[in-house]
MIGULUM-47694 format. One record per residue (C-alpha): residue number from 1; residue in three letters; x, y, z. Coordinates in Angstrom, 2 decimals, decimal comma, always signed. Layout:
BEGIN
<drenlum pos="NUM" code="ALA" c1="X" c2="Y" c3="Z"/>
...
end
This chain:
BEGIN
<drenlum pos="1" code="MET" c1="+14,72" c2="-7,55" c3="-49,08"/>
<drenlum pos="2" code="GLY" c1="+15,63" c2="-4,46" c3="-47,06"/>
<drenlum pos="3" code="ASN" c1="+12,14" c2="-4,42" c3="-45,61"/>
<drenlum pos="4" code="LYS" c1="+12,54" c2="-7,90" c3="-44,06"/>
<drenlum pos="5" code="ARG" c1="+15,87" c2="-6,92" c3="-42,55"/>
<drenlum pos="6" code="GLY" c1="+14,26" c2="-3,91" c3="-40,87"/>
<drenlum pos="7" code="GLN" c1="+11,44" c2="-6,11" c3="-39,61"/>
<drenlum pos="8" code="VAL" c1="+13,91" c2="-8,58" c3="-38,06"/>
<drenlum pos="9" code="THR" c1="+15,76" c2="-5,70" c3="-36,41"/>
<drenlum pos="10" code="LEU" c1="+12,50" c2="-4,43" c3="-34,96"/>
<drenlum pos="11" code="PHE" c1="+11,64" c2="-7,86" c3="-33,54"/>
<drenlum pos="12" code="ILE" c1="+15,11" c2="-8,17" c3="-32,01"/>
<drenlum pos="13" code="ILE" c1="+14,75" c2="-4,75" c3="-30,35"/>
<drenlum pos="14" code="ILE" c1="+11,30" c2="-5,68" c3="-29,02"/>
<drenlum pos="15" code="ALA" c1="+12,68" c2="-8,99" c3="-27,69"/>
<drenlum pos="16" code="ILE" c1="+15,55" c2="-7,19" c3="-25,95"/>
<drenlum pos="17" code="VAL" c1="+13,12" c2="-4,72" c3="-24,35"/>
<drenlum pos="18" code="ILE" c1="+10,86" c2="-7,55" c3="-23,14"/>
<drenlum pos="19" code="VAL" c1="+13,78" c2="-9,51" c3="-21,67"/>
<drenlum pos="20" code="ALA" c1="+15,11" c2="-6,36" c3="-19,98"/>
<drenlum pos="21" code="ALA" c1="+11,68" c2="-5,63" c3="-18,49"/>
<drenlum pos="22" code="MET" c1="+11,40" c2="-9,19" c3="-17,20"/>
<drenlum pos="23" code="LEU" c1="+14,87" c2="-9,03" c3="-15,63"/>
<drenlum pos="24" code="PHE" c1="+14,07" c2="-5,68" c3="-14,03"/>
<drenlum pos="25" code="GLY" c1="+10,83" c2="-7,10" c3="-12,61"/>
<drenlum pos="26" code="TRP" c1="+12,59" c2="-10,17" c3="-11,25"/>
<drenlum pos="27" code="PHE" c1="+15,34" c2="-8,13" c3="-9,56"/>
<drenlum pos="28" code="ALA" c1="+12,79" c2="-5,69" c3="-8,17"/>
<drenlum pos="29" code="TRP" c1="+10,76" c2="-8,60" c3="-6,76"/>
<drenlum pos="30" code="GLN" c1="+13,87" c2="-10,10" c3="-5,11"/>
<drenlum pos="31" code="ASP" c1="+14,73" c2="-6,74" c3="-3,55"/>
<drenlum pos="32" code="TYR" c1="+11,14" c2="-6,34" c3="-2,34"/>
<drenlum pos="33" code="GLN" c1="+11,19" c2="-9,77" c3="-0,69"/>
<drenlum pos="34" code="LYS" c1="+14,52" c2="-9,03" c3="+1,01"/>
<drenlum pos="35" code="ASN" c1="+13,26" c2="-5,68" c3="+2,34"/>
<drenlum pos="36" code="LYS" c1="+10,00" c2="-7,29" c3="+3,48"/>
<drenlum pos="37" code="GLN" c1="+11,96" c2="-9,84" c3="+5,52"/>
<drenlum pos="38" code="LYS" c1="+14,07" c2="-7,08" c3="+7,09"/>
<drenlum pos="39" code="MET" c1="+10,95" c2="-5,11" c3="+8,01"/>
<drenlum pos="40" code="LEU" c1="+9,43" c2="-8,17" c3="+9,72"/>
<drenlum pos="41" code="GLU" c1="+12,64" c2="-8,64" c3="+11,71"/>
<drenlum pos="42" code="ILE" c1="+12,65" c2="-4,98" c3="+12,77"/>
<drenlum pos="43" code="GLU" c1="+8,97" c2="-5,17" c3="+13,72"/>
<drenlum pos="44" code="THR" c1="+9,52" c2="-8,17" c3="+16,00"/>
<drenlum pos="45" code="GLU" c1="+12,56" c2="-6,48" c3="+17,58"/>
<drenlum pos="46" code="THR" c1="+10,67" c2="-3,27" c3="+18,35"/>
<drenlum pos="47" code="ALA" c1="+7,38" c2="-4,82" c3="+19,52"/>
<drenlum pos="48" code="HIS" c1="+8,27" c2="-4,44" c3="+23,21"/>
<drenlum pos="49" code="ILE" c1="+9,18" c2="-0,77" c3="+22,70"/>
<drenlum pos="50" code="LYS" c1="+5,84" c2="-0,14" c3="+21,00"/>
<drenlum pos="51" code="GLY" c1="+3,98" c2="-1,82" c3="+23,87"/>
<drenlum pos="52" code="TYR" c1="+5,90" c2="+0,22" c3="+26,45"/>
<drenlum pos="53" code="LEU" c1="+5,14" c2="+3,48" c3="+24,64"/>
<drenlum pos="54" code="GLN" c1="+1,44" c2="+2,66" c3="+24,30"/>
<drenlum pos="55" code="ASP" c1="+1,19" c2="+1,82" c3="+28,02"/>
<drenlum pos="56" code="CYS" c1="+3,06" c2="+4,99" c3="+28,93"/>
<drenlum pos="57" code="LEU" c1="+0,81" c2="+7,16" c3="+26,75"/>
<drenlum pos="58" code="LYS" c1="-2,31" c2="+5,50" c3="+28,13"/>
<drenlum pos="59" code="ASN" c1="-1,20" c2="+6,04" c3="+31,72"/>
<drenlum pos="60" code="THR" c1="-0,20" c2="+9,64" c3="+31,06"/>
<drenlum pos="61" code="ALA" c1="-3,47" c2="+10,42" c3="+29,30"/>
<drenlum pos="62" code="THR" c1="-5,48" c2="+8,77" c3="+32,08"/>
<drenlum pos="63" code="ASP" c1="-3,57" c2="+10,72" c3="+34,74"/>
<drenlum pos="64" code="GLY" c1="-4,17" c2="+13,96" c3="+32,85"/>
<drenlum pos="65" code="LEU" c1="-7,88" c2="+13,26" c3="+32,58"/>
<drenlum pos="66" code="CYS" c1="-8,10" c2="+12,32" c3="+36,25"/>
<drenlum pos="67" code="VAL" c1="-6,47" c2="+15,61" c3="+37,24"/>
<drenlum pos="68" code="ASN" c1="-8,70" c2="+17,70" c3="+34,96"/>
<drenlum pos="69" code="ILE" c1="-12,02" c2="+15,88" c3="+35,33"/>
<drenlum pos="70" code="PRO" c1="-12,93" c2="+17,23" c3="+38,79"/>
<drenlum pos="71" code="HIS" c1="-12,56" c2="+20,79" c3="+37,48"/>
<drenlum pos="72" code="LYS" c1="-14,77" c2="+20,25" c3="+34,44"/>
<drenlum pos="73" code="PHE" c1="-18,40" c2="+19,37" c3="+33,90"/>
<drenlum pos="74" code="TRP" c1="-17,77" c2="+15,67" c3="+33,20"/>
<drenlum pos="75" code="ASN" c1="-19,30" c2="+13,65" c3="+35,99"/>
<drenlum pos="76" code="ASP" c1="-19,00" c2="+10,09" c3="+34,79"/>
<drenlum pos="77" code="ILE" c1="-16,52" c2="+8,64" c3="+32,36"/>
<drenlum pos="78" code="PRO" c1="-16,96" c2="+4,87" c3="+32,47"/>
<drenlum pos="79" code="PHE" c1="-13,63" c2="+3,82" c3="+30,98"/>
<drenlum pos="80" code="ILE" c1="-11,46" c2="+5,76" c3="+33,47"/>
<drenlum pos="81" code="SER" c1="-11,31" c2="+5,06" c3="+37,16"/>
<drenlum pos="82" code="CYS" c1="-9,74" c2="+7,91" c3="+39,08"/>
<drenlum pos="83" code="SER" c1="-8,66" c2="+7,45" c3="+42,66"/>
<drenlum pos="84" code="VAL" c1="-8,82" c2="+11,09" c3="+43,69"/>
end
């Protein structure tokens, strides 16, 4: 009879572990969804800043190439038009 009592205890412990794992997964999923929504909001708010920085970097890089190209051996770079 003691063997069955130990078996029931083992099943109860396993059930508690399974329920705890399911609750942890559910709470983790809810937190993930909330953070995902916040990240999408931040991304839409900062889209104009990203565009400005990309344009600025492109212009700066193009200006740097236009200044340095006449002094180097590059004769024709098709994607950059320099008005020098």
